[in-house]
C-alpha positions as CSV (number, residue, x, y, z in Angstrom):
1,X,-11.6,-41.1,189.9
2,X,-10.6,-43.7,192.5
3,X,-8.3,-43.3,195.4
4,X,-4.6,-43.4,194.7
5,X,-3.1,-46.9,194.8
6,X,-0.6,-45.9,197.5
7,X,-3.4,-44.7,199.8
8,X,-5.2,-48.0,199.3
9,X,-2.1,-50.0,200.0
10,X,-1.4,-48.1,203.2
11,X,-5.0,-48.6,204.4
12,X,-4.8,-52.4,203.6
13,X,-1.4,-52.6,205.6
14,X,-3.0,-50.8,208.6
15,X,-6.1,-53.1,208.4
16,X,-3.9,-56.2,208.2
17,X,-1.8,-55.1,211.1
18,X,-4.9,-54.5,213.1
19,X,-6.4,-57.9,212.5
20,X,-3.2,-59.6,213.7
21,X,-3.6,-58.2,217.2
22,X,-0.3,-59.5,218.4
23,X,0.7,-59.0,222.0
24,X,3.6,-56.6,223.1
25,X,7.1,-57.5,222.0
26,X,5.7,-60.3,219.9
27,X,4.5,-58.3,216.9
28,X,6.7,-60.3,214.4
29,X,4.1,-60.6,211.8
30,X,3.1,-57.0,212.1
31,X,6.6,-55.7,211.9
32,X,7.1,-58.0,208.8
33,X,4.1,-56.4,207.1
34,X,5.4,-52.8,207.9
35,X,8.9,-53.7,206.7
36,X,7.4,-55.0,203.4
37,X,5.4,-51.9,203.0
38,X,8.4,-49.6,203.5
39,X,10.5,-51.7,201.3
40,X,7.9,-51.2,198.5
41,X,8.3,-47.4,198.8
42,X,12.0,-47.5,198.4
43,X,13.3,-47.9,202.0
44,X,16.2,-50.1,202.7
45,X,15.4,-52.4,205.7
46,X,18.2,-52.9,208.1
47,X,17.7,-55.4,211.0
48,X,20.3,-54.4,213.7
49,X,18.6,-55.4,216.9
50,X,19.1,-59.2,217.4
51,X,17.4,-59.1,220.9
52,X,14.3,-57.2,219.7
53,X,13.1,-58.9,216.5
54,X,10.3,-56.4,215.9
55,X,12.7,-53.5,215.7
56,X,14.4,-52.3,212.5
57,X,15.9,-49.3,210.9
58,X,14.5,-48.3,207.4
59,X,16.7,-45.6,205.8
60,X,15.9,-43.9,202.4
61,X,17.6,-41.1,200.7
62,X,20.5,-39.1,201.9
63,X,21.1,-35.8,203.8
64,X,18.2,-34.3,205.8
65,X,15.8,-34.1,207.2
66,X,16.0,-37.3,209.3
67,X,13.1,-38.6,211.2
68,X,12.8,-41.5,213.8
69,X,9.2,-42.8,214.1
70,X,8.2,-45.2,216.7
71,X,5.2,-47.2,215.9
72,X,3.3,-48.8,218.7
73,X,0.8,-51.3,217.4
74,X,0.6,-54.2,220.0
75,X,-2.7,-55.6,221.4
76,X,-2.4,-55.0,225.0
77,X,-4.5,-57.5,227.0
78,X,-8.0,-56.2,228.0
79,X,-7.6,-53.2,226.0
80,X,-10.2,-52.2,223.3
81,X,-13.6,-53.4,222.3
C-alpha cells in the first residue's frame, strides 16, 4: 500500500519551497505555494498585510483550538551546503 496522497502532497510542497531558495522577505513564490496547499485543505486565505506580501492569515473551522504558526523558510545568504 502506498503513502497517503496528503502526505505526498505535503512533501512535494516542501521540496518545491526548498528548491526556490528565496531571500528573506522575498519569499513571494514560496508563500504562494504554501497558500495554495492550505487552500486545498480547506483553509480560507486572507491577505491582510499590504506591506508584507509574504504574510497571510489562513483560518479554518470555528471555535478552538486556535494556533498561530510562523514559518521561516527563507534562504539566508551563506547558509547551508
